[in-house]
N, C-alpha and C positions, 0 to 999 in steps of 0.2 A: 379746653384737649387734653391736656395730662390730668389731670382732676380727676373727669370721668373715665379714662386708661386703668387710672391707676386706682379706682374703686373697685370697675366692672370688670377689671382682668384676675383677680384673685377672685374674687364672688364668681364668674362662671367657669375657673379655672374648680373651684372645688366641688360647685354643684355637677362637672361632669366628672370628676372623680369620685363622687360619693351615688351617681346615680347612673354610669354608665362604666366605663370605665377607666385607668389615669393615661392608656395609648390616645383615648379619643383628642388629648387635648394636643396631643399633636395631630392625630389628622383633620383637627379643625384649622389650624394653621395649614396645609397644605393650600388649599384652595384659595387662603388666601397670599400665600406666600406665588402662587400660579400667579395672582391676580398682577402683583408688587410687579414681578419680572417684566410681563407684558408691557404694562404702561411704563418703567423704564425703558426698556428696551425701543417704543415709540415717541416718545417724550424727550429723554434723554440724548445729546447729542454733543458729546464731548473733542472739541479738535483735536487731531492727533500732531504734533511734535516730534521729530526725531532728534534724539539727545545722546550723547555715549555719556555713557555712566562708566562711573568709579566706583571698585569697592572698595573701603577702606578697610584693610585686611590689620593694621594699628588698633584701630579703632575694637573690630571684633575678637580679635585675642583678648584685648583688654578686657571687655566685657566679660566674656569667660570668665577668664581668671579671678575677677571680681565676684565674678555669679558663683563658681565652684566655690571659691575662698568661705565667704560666707552660708555656705554650703555645710561645708566640713568642719565651721565654726558651731554651728547650730549642735546641727548632730551630733557633734563630741560633745560640747556643754547636757545634752541631755543624758550621755550617757553614764559623764559624769556625776550628774547631783537626779537621775530621776528623774521619776515625774513629778513629784513636790520638793523640788528641792528647799535647803535652808530659806532663805532668801524669799521663794513665795510664800512660805506656811508661815512665816514668819508679821510679812507681811496682810495675810488674810487674818490670823488672828488677833492685830490690831486692830483693820477695819469691822472685823463681824462684832470685836467688841466693844466699838463707838457707834455700832448702829443697833438704829429702836429693833428692825430686822432685817437682818443678813441675809441677805439669797446665796452669796456665795460663799462657803464656807471654808 
């Protein structure tokens, strides 16, 4: 099933966008989604269990702090070196000179 859908999906998407409009890709999926929701509502029955939830405030704070630090480091490094820093350009020159047909200069 995966093989068929991975081949037919992009082909049908390209067919819709070439001959109709890119919006039709979304319009085709609307009835599929309605049918899927109907089947899930009719067939899937999940038992309900009541359980008291505990929020991990320390973990939330630590994840937010680490993500903030990573974003700041990444954005600061881009400002320091510019788009093509010296490390990236030297690697690309070395790779381009050793490759018979470089595709990324």
